C-alpha positions in Angstrom: -29.3 -6.8 -20.4 -27.7 -3.6 -19.3 -24.0 -3.1 -19.1 -22.1 -1.1 -16.5 -20.7 2.2 -17.5 -16.9 2.1 -17.9 -16.3 4.3 -14.8 -18.9 2.4 -12.7 -17.3 0.6 -9.6 -19.2 -2.5 -10.9 -17.7 -2.5 -14.4 -15.2 -5.3 -15.2 -12.1 -3.0 -14.9 -12.7 -1.6 -11.4 -13.9 -5.1 -10.2 -10.7 -6.8 -11.4 -8.6 -4.0 -9.9 -10.4 -4.3 -6.5 -10.0 -8.1 -6.5 -6.3 -7.9 -7.2 -5.8 -5.3 -4.5 -7.8 -7.3 -2.0 -5.7 -10.4 -2.8 -2.5 -8.5 -2.3 -3.6 -7.0 1.0 -4.8 -10.3 2.3 -1.5 -12.0 1.4 -0.3 -10.4 4.6 -2.0 -13.3 6.4 0.7 -15.6 4.9 3.9 -16.2 6.9 5.9 -13.5 5.2 9.1 -11.8 6.5 8.6 -8.9 8.9 7.7 -5.6 7.1 7.2 -7.5 3.8 3.9 -6.0 2.8 2.0 -4.7 -0.2 1.1 -1.3 1.2 2.9 0.9 -1.3 2.3 -1.4 -4.3 -1.5 -1.5 -3.9 -1.6 2.3 -3.5 0.5 2.7 -6.6 -1.6 0.3 -8.5 -4.9 1.8 -7.5 -3.7 5.3 -8.3 -2.4 4.4 -11.6 -5.4 2.4 -12.9 -8.7 3.3 -11.3 -10.5 5.7 -13.6 -12.4 7.2 -10.7 -10.0 8.9 -8.3 -12.4 8.3 -5.4 -11.9 4.5 -5.9 -8.2 5.0 -6.2 -8.2 6.2 -2.6 -10.9 4.1 -1.0 -10.1 0.7 -2.3 -6.4 0.5 -1.1 -7.3 2.0 2.3 -10.3 -0.3 2.8 -8.3 -3.4 1.7 -5.5 -2.6 4.1 -8.0 -1.9 6.9 -9.7 -5.2 6.3 -6.4 -7.0 6.2 -5.2 -5.2 9.5 -8.5 -6.3 11.2 -8.0 -9.9 10.0 -4.5 -9.9 11.3 -5.7 -8.5 14.6 -8.2 -11.4 14.9 -5.6 -14.0 13.9 -2.7 -12.7 16.0 -4.6 -11.5 19.0 -3.4 -9.2 21.7 0.0 -8.2 20.3 -1.4 -7.0 17.0 -4.6 -5.7 18.4 -2.6 -3.4 20.8 -1.5 -1.6 17.7 -5.1 -0.5 17.1 -6.2 0.1 20.7 -3.2 1.7 22.4 -3.1 5.5 22.0 0.7 5.6 21.7 0.5 3.6 18.5 -2.2 5.7 16.9 0.3 8.1 15.2 2.1 5.3 13.6 -1.1 3.7 12.5 -2.4 7.0 11.0 1.0 7.5 9.3 0.7 4.2 7.5 -2.7 5.1 6.1 -1.5 8.6 5.3 1.3 7.0 3.3 -1.2 5.1 1.3 -3.1 8.2 0.5 0.0 10.1 -0.4 1.2 7.3 -2.6 -2.1 7.2 -4.5 -1.6 10.9 -5.3 2.0 10.1 -6.4 0.7 7.3 -8.6 -1.6 9.7 -10.5 1.6 10.5 -12.4 1.6 6.9 -13.8 -1.9 7.2 -15.3 -1.7 6.4 -19.0 2.0 6.1 -18.8 2.7 2.8 -17.2 5.8 0.9 -18.2 8.4 -1.1 -16.4 10.9 1.7 -15.8 8.2 4.1 -14.5 6.8 1.4 -12.2 10.3 0.8 -10.9 10.9 4.5 -10.2 7.5 5.0 -8.6 8.0 1.9 -6.5 11.3 3.4 -5.2 9.7 6.8 -4.6 6.7 5.2 -2.8 9.0 3.2 -0.6 11.1 6.2 0.4 7.8 8.2 1.1 6.5 5.4 3.4 9.9 5.2 5.1 10.0 8.9 5.8 6.4 9.3 6.9 6.2 6.1 9.0 9.5 6.6 10.8 8.7 10.3 11.4 5.6 9.0 13.3 7.7 6.5 15.2 10.1 9.3 16.2 7.2 11.4 17.4 6.1 8.6 19.7 9.5 7.2 20.5 9.0 7.4 24.3 6.0 5.1 23.8 7.3 2.6 21.3 9.5 -0.2 22.8 12.5 -1.3 20.9 13.4 2.1 19.4 15.8 3.7 21.9 17.6 5.5 19.1 14.5 7.5 18.4 14.6 9.2 21.7 17.9 10.8 20.8 16.7 12.5 17.6 15.1 12.0 14.1 18.2 11.1 12.2 19.1 8.3 14.6 15.5 7.0 14.3 15.8 6.9 10.5 19.2 5.1 10.7 17.8 2.5 13.1 15.0 1.9 10.6 17.2 1.3 7.6 17.1 -2.5 7.8 13.3 -2.2 7.6 13.5 0.0 4.5 15.3 -2.7 2.6 12.4 -5.1 3.2 9.8 -2.4 2.4 11.6 -1.7 -0.9 11.8 -5.4 -1.9 8.2 -6.0 -1.0 7.0 -2.9 -3.0 9.0 -4.0 -6.0 7.8 -7.6 -5.8 4.1 -6.7 -5.3 4.3 -4.0 -8.0 5.7 -6.5 -10.4 2.9 -8.9 -9.6 0.1 -6.4 -9.7 1.2 -4.3 -12.7 2.5 -7.2 -14.7 -0.5 -9.4 -13.9 -2.9 -6.7 -14.9 -1.0 -6.0 -18.1 -1.3 -9.7 -19.0 -5.1 -9.6 -18.2 -5.6 -6.4 -20.3 -3.8 -8.0 -23.3 -6.2 -10.9 -23.2 -9.4 -9.1 -22.1 -10.0 -5.9 -24.3 -12.9 -4.9 -22.1 -10.4 -4.0 -19.3 -8.7 -1.5 -21.5 -11.5 1.0 -21.8 -12.5 0.8 -18.1 -9.3 1.9 -16.5 -7.1 5.0 -16.9 
């Protein structure tokens, strides 16, 4: 019987990481508070632990895309409009750009994961998402209903989004604790996972 190489996508480490990221992404199907999502946490987790950098980018993005499509099918017209209306495209792209940027940020966690660093990177990732996503909202303010402040300038747009930032930060902290803490527990019990992740 042959065993997968440690950096193979089918080795135990990458498979466990992928499963955890998919579970976190699909938790968005649960009745959670608005803006409470694992977006930044899964990007941090993937960037910190996938030994192959390609997987660190691809897995979080695909997981979020699959979860977005599932939400579109479940919620119908309102959510599907987010994908099919040209005015929302910059915001959608900004969300996925934030995932990619946060993966790059998380490379700084490789081999140096501890509670204090995960906390700091969770805060940094949340701020990054807030800045990028609301910049995109400001760019398309004339097309996004419910954001009148954004038509008056970038700063008012950021101020109007501050209540959403609190939820983003709380969700990033909660999901990071679950992902990083859960994986640390698994690694302590399954030595095979230690050699197959960064």
